[in-house]
C-alpha positions in Angstrom: 0.0 0.0 0.0 1.4 3.3 -1.0 1.6 6.5 1.0 -1.0 8.4 -1.1 -3.7 5.7 -0.6 -3.0 5.6 3.2 -3.3 9.4 3.3 -6.6 9.3 1.5 -7.9 6.7 3.8 -6.8 8.7 6.9 -8.5 11.9 5.6 -11.7 10.1 4.8 -11.8 8.5 8.2 -11.0 11.8 9.9 -14.0 13.4 8.2 -16.2 10.6 9.5 -15.1 11.1 13.1 -13.2 9.5 16.0 -14.8 6.1 15.7 -13.8 5.8 12.0 -10.3 6.9 12.9 -10.0 4.2 15.6 -11.2 1.5 13.2 -8.8 2.7 10.5 -5.8 2.7 13.0 -6.7 -0.9 14.0 -6.9 -2.0 10.3 -3.7 -0.3 9.4 -1.8 -1.8 12.4 -3.2 -5.2 11.5 -2.1 -4.9 7.9 1.4 -3.9 9.0 1.8 -6.5 11.7 0.3 -9.5 9.8 3.4 -10.1 7.6 5.8 -9.6 10.5 3.9 -12.2 12.6 3.8 -14.6 9.7 7.6 -14.3 9.4 8.0 -14.7 13.2 6.0 -17.9 13.1 8.1 -19.3 10.2 11.4 -18.4 11.9 10.1 -20.1 15.2 9.3 -23.2 13.3 12.7 -23.2 11.6 14.4 -22.6 14.9 12.6 -25.5 16.5 13.6 -27.8 13.6 17.2 -26.8 13.8 17.3 -27.2 17.6 15.8 -30.7 17.3 18.4 -31.5 14.6 21.2 -30.3 16.8 20.0 -32.4 19.8 20.4 -35.7 17.8 23.5 -37.6 18.6 24.7 -41.2 18.6 23.1 -41.8 22.1 19.6 -40.9 21.1 19.5 -42.0 17.4 20.9 -44.5 15.0 23.7 -42.2 14.1 27.3 -43.6 14.4 29.5 -42.2 17.2 31.9 -40.7 14.6 29.2 -38.2 13.6 28.9 -36.7 17.2 31.5 -34.1 16.4 34.4 -33.0 18.6 33.8 -33.1 22.3 36.4 -33.5 24.9 35.8 -36.4 27.2 37.8 -36.5 30.5 40.6 -39.0 30.7 39.3 -41.8 32.9 42.5 -42.1 34.9 42.7 -38.3 35.5 39.4 -38.3 37.3 40.4 -40.8 39.9 43.9 -39.6 40.6 44.3 -36.6 43.1 46.3 -33.7 42.0 49.4 -32.4 43.8 52.4 -33.9 45.6 52.6 -36.4 48.4 50.7 -35.7 51.5 52.7 -34.6 54.5 54.9 -31.7 55.5 56.4 -29.5 52.8 60.0 -28.9 52.4 63.2 -31.1 52.5 
């Protein structure tokens, strides 16, 4: 919708009074918001699909473990071994 047709609609509604202006504002807002809301819904659906795809790994699907990507797993021995030196007094 071009600016001239909106201007003509506004002037016509203004001449009819406040109720006509309120209706026109509601219509214009709905016309402007509808495409944006449709795009938001489409993006939300795409986002949900991508999140579902990202959550799939070899533990919850039939994918092989080699497709899980790079993730550092702790070394099994490092978890059980305490850090630091021998217990007791420090020094010579």
